[in-house]
N, C-alpha and C positions, 0 to 999 in steps of 0.2 A: 504494500500500500504506500503510495507516494506521500511525502510529507504534507504537501498542499491538501491532499484528500483527508489526511488525519485531522488537519486544522478545520476543514470544512465540516466534517462529521462532528467534531467537538462543539463548534458553534451551533450547528443545527440541533444537536441533542439538547443543549441547555436553552436555546431559544424556544424549542417546543415545550419546555418545562417552565415557561414564564419569565425567562431571563432576557434583559435588554442587551443587545450586542453593542459593546463599546469599543471604538477603535483604539489601537495601541497608541500610547503617548510617545513623544520623541524620547530618544535615549538620554539626552541631558536632563538631569533632575533639577531643573532650574528653581523649583519652589522650596527646596530643602538644602540648607547650608551644609548639611552633613554628608550629602551624597553627590559624587561627581556624576554618576549615571543611575538611571533606574535599575535596580538590582533584583526586583521581584515584581510579580504581577500586581500586587496590592498597593504599590507606592502611590499611584495616582488617585487611589481611593482613601488614603489616610485621613483627610479631613472628614470623610463620612464616618469612619470608624471611631474617630475621636469626638464626634459630635460637633465639630466646628462648622460644618455645613450640613444642610438637609439634602440627602441624595434625591435626585429626580426620579429614581426608581428604587424598588425594594430588592430587586434581584438583577445581577449583571453578569455578563460573560465577556471575556476578552482573550486575545492572544497578544501578549505584551513582549516587545523586544527588550532584552535585558543584557547587561554587561556586569560581569564579576571578575575582578582581577587579583584578590588576595591570594588565590591558589594558582597563580599563573605558572609557577614552576612545576606544577603537577600536570599541566596540559600535555597530553600525549602519553603520559605514563600510566594513566588509568582510563577506564571506559566511561568515567563520569564527568571529568572536568573539561569545561570549555569556557573561553572568555565571553563569546557571544552565544546566547541561547534564546529560545522563545518559550515563554511560560503561558500555557493555557490555564486560565483561571475562571472559576465561577464564584460569585460573591453574593452573600445575603447580608443586608443591612437591617438587622432587627426583625427579619422575617423567619426563615427556617433556621434550624441549628443542627446538632450532630446527626440526628436520625436521618433526615432527608439528605444531608450532605453525603453520608455513607451510602444511602440507597442509590443516589444519582451516579456516584462514582462507580459503584458495583455494576449497575445496569449498563453504562457505556462500555466498561471494560469487558464485560462478559457476553453482552448481547451478540448474536450472530452477525456476521458481516452483511448478509443479505437484508438484515433488519436495521441497518444503520450503526451497529456497534463495532467494536474492535475485534470481537471473536476470540478473546484471550481465554485460555483454559482455566476455569475457576479453581481447579485443584492445584494450580501452580502459583496462586496469589497468596502472599503472606502479609497480613496487616500487622502493624505495630501500634501500640497505644502507650500513653504516659503511665508511669509506675502505678499510680493509685486511681487511674480513670476506669473504675469498674463499669461505669455507664457505657462508655465506648466499647469496652470489652464485650459486654452483653449484647450490644447492638450488632457487633460482628458475628457473635454466636447465633443471634436470631436470623441473620441473613443467610446462614448456612456454612460459615467457616468453622472448622473444628478448632477446639481450644488449643491443641498442640501447634496450630499454625498462627496463633495470635500471640505476638511477642510484646512483653512489657519492657520499656526502656526509660532511661532517666532524662534529665534536662538536656544533656548534650545532644540527644537525638530527637526527643519528642516534646520539646518546648520551643516554640518559634517566636522570634522577634527580628527586627531589621538590623540589629547590631547597634542601635542608637535609641535614645528615649522615644517612646511612642506606644502603639498598641502591640499586644502579644497574647499568646495563649498556648495551651497544650495542643498537641496535634496527633494525628493518626496517619501513618505513612503506608503506602502500598508498595510491596516488592514483588518482582516476578522472577520465578526460578527459571533460569535459562538452560539448566541441564548440567549433568556431571562434567561435561567437557570444559566447563567454565570455572570449576573450582570445587571446594569441599561441600559436602551435604551438611545441613543443620540449620538453615535459615539465615537471615541477615546478620544475626549476632556473630556468625562464623565467617561469612564471606560475602562482602557487598559487591563483588564483581560477578559472582554467579547469581546472587539474588540482587537484582538491580532495582533500586528505588525509581518509581516512575510517577508517583502521585503523592502529594502531601495535603492532607485535609487539616487546616488550622482552625481550631475552635477559639476565635478571637473574642476574649471577654475581659481583658485586663489592660490597664495603662501602666507602663513601667518607666522607671528612671534609674539613674546611677548605674548605667550599664558598663560593666568592667570586662565582661567576656560573655561567651555563649551561655554560661551557667551562673554567672554572678550579676545580679541585677536586683532591683527593689520594686515590688508591686506597689503602686501608689493607690490604686482604687479600681473598682469595677468600671468598665466602660458604660456609657449611658444605655447601651443595648448590647445583647449578645449577637455576634456576627459570625459569618463564615467567610474564610479566605482560603481558597484551595489553589494549588499549583501543580499542573501536570506538565512535566518536562517534555516538550514536543520532540526534541531530538532523541530523548531516551525511548519514548514510545515508538518512534520511527525505527530505531535500531532493533527493537523487539519485533515489530511487525514486518520489517524487511529482512529479518533473519541474519543480521550482520553482527560483528563482534562488538562494535562500539559506535559512538556518535560520529566518528570521523569517516565512517564508511557508508553513511546514509546518502540518499540521492542528492541532498543539497550541499554535501561536502566532498564526497568521494571523487567527483570529476576534477576538483582542484588538486587533491592528493595525487591522483593518477597522472595529471599533467606534470606536476612537480617531479614525480618519480621518473617519468619519461625524459624530462630535461636533464636530470642528474644521472641518468643511466642506471637506475636502481629498479629492483623488482620488489614491490611492496608485499610484505608477508612471507617472503621466501625463507626467512630465518626466524620467524616468530610463530608462537602458538595462539590459541584462542584467548588466553589470559593476558590482559594488557601489561600486567606487572612483569611478564617474562619477555617483553618485546625487544627486538634488536634495536640498537641505538639509531640506525638509519630509519626504521619505521616510526620511532618516536619523533624524530626530526620532521618526517613527512607529515605526521599528524599536526605538529606545531605549526608548520607552514600552512596547511589547509585551514586550520582553525583561525590563525592570525590574519590571513589574507581576507577571509570572509568577514572577520570582525572589523578590519580596517575599512572594508567596503561599506559596512553598515554605519560605522561612526562618521566617516566623511559624508555618507549619504544623509545623515542627520545634522550636518552642518559643522562638525568638529574638524579643525585643521591642525596639523602637527605643530607643536610648539614646545617650549621648555618648562611649562607649568600647567598644573591642573589637568583638565581633560585632554588638552593637546599633548601633554607629556605622556599620558597613558597611550594615546594613539601612536606617538613616535616610538615608544618602547616596543609596542606590539609589532609595528612595521619592521623595526630593526631586528627584532628576534627572528622574524620570518626571513629577512634577507640574509642574516647571519647563518641561519640553519641551512639555507640553500647553498651557501658557500662552503659550509662544513661538509655538505654532501658532494662537493666537487663542482658545482655549477658556478661559473664566473660571470655569466651574462646577467642582463637585467631580469629581475624576478617579477615585479608587479606588471609590466607590460605583457608578460606571458600569462600570468595567473589571474589578474584582476578581471579580465573579460570573461573567464570561465566562471568566476564567482558571481559575476553579474547574471550570467545566463542561468545559474542555479537558483538564484534568489528572486529574479524578476517575476516569475509566476505568482509569488506571494506579495512582492513589493514592486509593482510596475514602475514606480517613480525612480527606481535605481537605473533602469534603462534610459528613462527620459533625461536624468541628470548625470549620465555617465561621463559626458564631456568634462563637466566640472570636477567630478570625483576623480577621474583619471589624471587630470592636470595636477592636482595636489599630490596624489600618490606617486606619480612618476617623478615629480620635482623633488619630493622628499627622498626617494631612493637615490637620485643623482647626488643630492647633498650628502647622504650617508656614505656613499661610495667614496666621495672626496674625504670624508672624515676618516674612513678606514685607511686610505692612502696616507693621510697626514699622521694618523696614529701609528701606522706601521713604521714610518720614518722616525718618529719619536721613540718608539719601542726599540728600533735598531740601535739608536744612539745609546739608550739606557743599557742595552745588552753589551755594547762595545765597552762602555765605561765599567761595567761589572767585571767583564773579562780582563780588561787592562789592569784592574786593581787586584787581579788574582782570585776573584770570587766566582762562585757558581750558583749564587742565590740572588734572584731579583727581588728587591725589597717589596713588602706589602704596600708601602707608601707610594712607590713608583707605579705599581699595578693599580692602586686605587685612584691615583691622579689620572692615569690613562682612562680609566672607566668614568670617573666623575667629571673631569674637566673636558676631556676630548670625546666622550661617548664611545670609547673603545672597549668592546666586550671582553670580559675577563677570560672567557674560554678561548678567544683568539690569542690573548696574551699567553695563556698556558700552552697553547699549541705551538706558537712561534718560538717561545722560549725553549720548549722541549726539543724542537728541531735544531736549536743552537747549542744543545747540550746543557742548558741551564734549568734550574728549578725556580719556582715562584713561591715566595712566602705567603702561602694561602691563609695561614692563621692570622697573619698581620692584616691581610686584605679583608678577611671576614670581620676582624675586630673593628676596623675602620668603617666597614659597611654597617655593622651593627650599631656603632656609635651614631652614624648618620641617621639610621632608621629610628633609633630611640629619640633623637632630637626631633625628627619629623613627627613621631607619634606624640611627643610631649606638646609640640606646637598644635597638632590636630586636636589633642585633648583639650587644650586651652581654648580652642575656637569652637569646640563641639557643644552646642547648647541643646540640640534636639528639639523636641516640641516642649519647650519650657512652660512654666506656669503661666498660662494665658487666661486664667480664670476671670480676671477683671474684664478683659476684652470679651470673653465668651458670654459672660452674664449680660454685658451691655448689648451684645448681638441678640441673645435669646429674648431680651425684654421686648423687642419690637421688630426683630428680623433685620434683613439687610438694609443698609442706609441708602436712600435714594440720592443719586447725584443729579442735580438740576442745572449744572453749569454749562451744558450745551445750549440751553435756551435763555439763561438769565445769569446776572452777575451779583445779585443780592436777593435776600428773601428772609422772611420770618421763620423761625424754627425753634423747637423746644430742646432744651438741654437734657438729653437722655441720661448722660453719665459724666461725672468728673472723676478723673483718675490721677492720683498722685504717685509718689515714689513707692509707697507701700500698698497701693491698691485703691479701691473705690473710696472717695471722700464725698462729703455733702456740701462743703463750702470752701472757697479759696479767696484769699485777700490780696491786697495790693502788694506787688513784688513777687508773688508766688508764680512758679512755673507749673503748669497743669496740662493734662490732656483732656480734651473736650470732645464728647460724642453728641452730635446733633441728630434729630430724626431725619432731616433732609438737609442737604448742603449744596451751595454753588461752588465750593472750594474743590479744586482738582487735586487728588492725591497723587504723589509722585509715582510714575510708572510709565513703561514703554519708552523710556529715554526722556520723557518730559518732566521738567522740574515742577515742583508743587506750587500752587497758588499761595500768596500771602495776602494779608488784609486785616480787617478788624471785625470784632463781634461785640455788640452792646447787649448786655444781659442784666435786667433789673437795674440796679444802681452801679453796675460795674462795666468797665470797658477793657477788652482784651485785644492784644496784638497777636495775630496768627503768624508764626514764624516758620512753620512747616506743617505738611499734611501727609499722613502715611496710611497704609492699609495693613495693619499688623496681622490680621487674619482675613481671609476672603469674606467680602461683604460688609466689613466694618471700616468706616472712614474715621480716622482720629486726627483731631486738630491739636497740634502742639502750640501752646500759647503762654504769653506772659500777661498777668493781670496788671494793667496800667493804673487803674484807679478803682475804688469801691470794692464791692464783693460780688461774687457770682455763686449762685446756688444751683444744685442739681434740681431739675424739674421746672425751672423758670423758662419763660419764652424770651428769645432774644432776636436781634436783627444782625444777620451776617452779610458782609460786603467785601468782595475781593478787591485787590489792587488792579483796576481795569487796565492801566497802562502796561503793567507787567504781563498780565494775561495776553493782551494783544501782541506784545513783542514776542512772547513765547509761542503763541499760535502761529505767527509769521515764520518763526524758525522751524516749527514742526512741519508746516506745509512745505517749506523749502527743503527739508530733509527728504520728504517723499519725492520731490522733483530731482534732487541729487541722486537718490537711489535709482529711479527710473532711467535717468540720463546716463549714469554709469553703466547700467545694463545695456543701454542702446549702443554705447561705444565699445564696451569690453565684452559683451555677451552675457548670457544668463548666469554664468558662474560668478559674476560680481554681485554676490548676495550680501545683505546687511549682516554685520557681526556685532553691532552695538551702535548706540547713538546718544547724544546729549542735546536736548532742545532747551536753550536758556534764552533770556531776554536779549534779542539782537544778535545772537550767535548760535552756531550749531557745530557739532562734531559728529562726523559720520564715519564709522568703521565698516570696512567691507572686505570680503574675501577675494583675493586675486593673487596670482603667483609672483608677480613682479611689479616694479615701480611703474608709475604712469608718467609718460613723457609730458613735458610742459606744453607741447603742441596739443595733445589730446585733452589735457586739463583745461586749456584755453577754449577748445571747442566745446567741452562740457559746459563751461561757464556761459559761453555765448548762447548755446541752445537753451539753457535754463532761463536766461533773461529774455529770449525770444518768446518763451512760453508765458512769461509775465506780461509781455506786451499784448499777447492775445487775450488777456483778461478773462481766462476760463473760469467757469463756475466751479466752486468746490462744494461737493455734495456728499452727504453721509447718509447711509441707510442700513437697516438691519435685515439680514437674510440668513439662510441656512448655509452651513459649511459647503455642502455640495453645490449649491447655486453660486456661491462666491468663487469656488474653484472653477466652475463652468464659465464664469465671467472673466476668469484670468486674474483675479485679485491675488497679489503677492502676499504670502504668509511668511513670517520670520522663522528661521530654524530655531528649534529649542523652545518655542512658545507653545503653550497649550491653549486650545480654543474650545469653547463649548459648542453645543449644537447650533446655537444662533450666534452670528458674528456681526460686527459692525464694519462696514466697508466705507472707505473714504476715496472719492474720485476727484481728480483734478481734470475736469473736462473729459476729453477722450485720450488724455496723455498718460495719466498715472492712475492706478487703481490698487489699493492695498488694504489689508485688514488692520484696523487701528482703533484704539479707544481714546485717543487724545483729542485735543481741541485744535481747530484750524480756522483760517480766515474764510470769508465768504467767496472771494474771487482771487485768482492768482495775481491780478494787478496790484492788490493791496500789499504785496511783498515789497514793491518798489524796485529793489535791486538785490541781487545776490552776488557777493564778491568772494571767490575762493582765495584763501590766504596761502595755504600750503598743502602739501601731500607728503606723507612720510610712512615709514614702516613702524608698526608696533608689535611685530612678531612674525614668525614664519608664515607667509601666505596671507597676512592680514595688513591692510593699509588703512591710513586715516586721512581724511580730508577735514580741514577746518575752514569755516566760512562765516562771513558777516552778512546780516540781512537788514534791509530797510534803512533807517536813519543811521545805524551804525556803519553800514557799508558806505553810505554817502560821506559820512565823517572821515572814514579811512581814506577814501579816494581824494577828498579835499586836502588832507594832510600830505598825501603822496604828491598831489599837484604842486603844493607849496614847496615841497622839498625839491622836486625836479626843477621848478622855476628858479629856486635859489642857486642850484648847481649850474643851470644854464647861464645865470647872471655872472657867476664866478668865471666860467669858461668863455663867456662872451659869444655864445652860440644860441641859435633857436632851440626851443624845448625838444623838438624832434631829432636834434643832432647830439643830444647829451650822451646817449649810450655810445655812439661812435667815438666821441671825444674822450670819454672816460676810458674806453677800451684802449684807445691809442696811448693815453697817458700812462695807464697801468703797464702796457707793453714797454714803453720807454723807461719806466722806473725799474722794471725787471732787467732790462738790458744794462742799465746803469749799475744795478746791484751786482750783476755778474762781472762787469768790468772792474768795479771796486774790489770785489773778492779776488780777482786775478791780480790786481795791483798789490793788494795786501799780502797775498801769498808770495809774490816776487820780493816784496820788502822783507818779509820774514826770512826768506832764503838767501837774501843778498849777503848777509854777513857770515855765512857758514864757513867759508875758507879762512877768514880771520879768526874765528873761534877755534878752529883746529890748530892754528899756529900758537894760540895762547893756552893750549891744553896743559893741565897740571900733570906731573908725574907722581903717582901715589904708589910707591913701592913697585915700580915697573908697569903700573896700569895708567894709561892715558885717560884723564878724566876731564870732560868738558861739562860745565854746569852753567846754564844761562837761562835768562827769562825772555820769553817771546813778547812782542809788542802787545799791550793791553787790548783785549777784545779779539785777539786772533782766534780763528776757528780751530776746533779740536783737530780736524784733519790736517790743517796747516802746521800745527804744532807737532803732530806725529811725523809729518813729512820732513820738517826741519830736523828732528832728532835723527831720523834715518839718513838724511842728506849729510849731516855732520859725521855720523858713524861711517858712511861710505867713503869719506875723504881721508880717513885715518888709515895708515898702513895696516893691511889685514894681518900681518905677522905680529903686530903690536897689540896686546890686550887693551881694549878700549871700552869705556863706559860714558854714555852721553845722557845727561839729565836736563830736561827742559820744563820749566814751569810757565804757567800762564794765568792771568787774572781776568775774571769775567763775572759780572753780576755779584761782586762782593765775595767771591770764592776763588780759591787757588786750586789748580789742577797740576798734576805731575806726570810726565811721560819719561820712561827710561828705556834706552836701547843699548844693547851690548853686542860685540862681535864674537865670532867663533873662538878667537884666541882667549878672550875673557872667560868664555864658558869653560875652556880647558883648564883655566886657573881655578875653576869651582864657583865662579860668580853666576848669578841668575838675576835677570831683570825683575822677575816677579818677587824674589826674596828682598831685593833692594827697595822696591816700592813699599812692600809691607813693613820693612824696617823703618822707613821714613814716616809711614802713616799709621803706625801702631797696629799693624795687622790687617789694615784695609787695603783694597786694591785688587786687581786681577790682571791676568794675561799669561804669558809663558816665559821661558828662559831668555828668549831673544828680545821681546818687546812687552812692556807692561805699563799700566797706567792706574791712577787713582786720584782722589781729590776730596772735595767737600770741606776743606779746612778754610778758615778766614783768609781773605786775600793778603792780609798783612803778614802771614806766615810763609809767603812764597819763598823768600830768601832762606828761611830756616830749613825748608825742604831740601834745598841744594846742599846746605851744610850737613844735613842728616845723611844724604846719600854719600857724601865724601867720607864721613865718619864710618858708615857701614862698609865701604870699600876697604878702608884701612883695616877694620876689624876682621873682615873676611879674608884679607890677604895675609 
């Protein structure tokens, strides 16, 4: 049975049992500061489980894209671990609980294929339950499972939570016995390769906090309602129903693996048995490659681009592991151009957008591989140097610090370091490397723990939301209104009254104030309540549906329950709205010039200015940037109507409205159109017509990360002000050069070129002056016990290269048979530097330029026996340095 068919049957089964089909959320878990990616099917439903939001349905079913990377080193070594996977889930929000969840899972698992089920042999299914969950145990008995096949297990296996504060509960897992060829008999307690877990029924009924590990956490309270959260691993069921050994051999993954084996000249499975734990290293690498290439496809497909932090770093690491594994198999060609199209063809039946967006996806993937290949080349050069230094020192052990620096600074994989060092007959201090890696991980964990707040105590906000439901935002139609104060919130929770000078959070029944979101800054303004007046300094939405005004009481008192009058800063709102509409125009115009891959990666809409981040693999030329700016301003001249309307997601998609990667949208969405030019999903505020923007002036374009560029621009009066200042500046320069304004650039360019020529000529004359006295200095050389010593100071300000050349020139004029030492000091920027050069005869006498410099500079300096230099001492000590060299020569002789 194909994976896509398994997915179809799953959704159909639960839809027929009253469940609403909910689309998969994007992989980036943007609503949770603790998760880089969605790692379970229930993540998008957390607000429903916690009671923060009222679900629009009591039963739901989904197939959720997931990423888990904590066990990345286990990928390929077992039949269970994969970085990307799809979790089939059915959910009940206060509707059914254990009994129906167990029945629905059993029916789909065991119903015959011709009746829409999976046709699994019921005698080979082993349920597990939590240690003291007698209720679940008896339910499995009632459904027909014998007691000897129902296994009781502890928190490690049968208590489920997300790994962070939030909802959790006991669970019942379903395992399928794949037969004696896969391992020992005795159930999942004995062998989880033979007995493969394929479904987890979580009985979600508690809220937990203080999460230290899988088994260490604190139950805070019961959830408002008992819920069901189940997860059926799609890949695991596919491996069972397709009769293959592991998830890497199912129809959505195996073609990638087979192509990788073909490229590397390997035969997959030739040296391995059914058990993943006994696999040949080549087979493990092929599984890693297949898993990671598919994961990279899905991540880039959901808008992630490679970078050195956060989600982008996870993607980069996964891609580099795949490339490295191919090289370890012997393939030296490009990996992703060969394998990524195969992954696309495997996944497109379930996710057709991957085929549509493949141009963008492949651009980032191929560029990242090219960059990593360069890193490998550079790292190999650095490693070769470290190996040479180790051998020249008579050692045979490359230090852990060197291996760690290669890994951490240059991205050079440790296993390549081990391989190359071994080829050169050296070992690597792996204990030292692991210690440094552990220290880094501990520091990272400490940092993560410091930032990990989970679903903290939001009781004040929740109670304010529960009292009257979601807050109505009226700011699209009005800028002021009367409204009742639903709640006042202070530092320690709900309060009844706040006085002059207090900072407080204010919840109104309805509000014209826009809460920060979608890149748009919050409104500010004032609220008069009773005898008090408050200044609104920020507006946020701490939980979905609740708008909170952060305020300072300017005068009088404000009490909860009173009616007040709220009024936003109109000028600020208008300026921000102009910027937001301009951002939509920048987005669309960038796509017009750069292609659909130029998708938004972030934005800031502030009064009179905007910042727009977008995905594109390289810098934008000034010519293209100028054309973008011109086209935007031509749209302004057309004075197009800006129109917003509510529609369904499907209709918005049909209309071609752009949606932002990583954003989650409900069934109904708000679409903002700028005439027939731009159409985008957006909840922000905008102008009524494009002509109200006045002018858009792009200031600059720069890189903010791998594959992500940033454009900054001014809008409206701010743009006019900027151009006015530019005009005054150009006019002043034209006046100084006595040329018309349009000739300023040519005159400045000519002047700069003339200055550069003059600097080169001056440098040449200075060098000649420095060298001019070389012959006379040789004649005046001191005889120090048979060593000719010339100590002199170069003209102040002389370049380091000129000073070095002078020292070598003097040395060259001394008879080679005569031991000679030349020391030259120079003063620049208040500091003195020293260069020492000696000839071969002096080295025969046991002298070393490096030793002499270090003697004069108290151990500082560097170089070799022939030529060395140092510095950093005050300029007043230049003469002392020459005397110190003279003394060191005498002592050495």
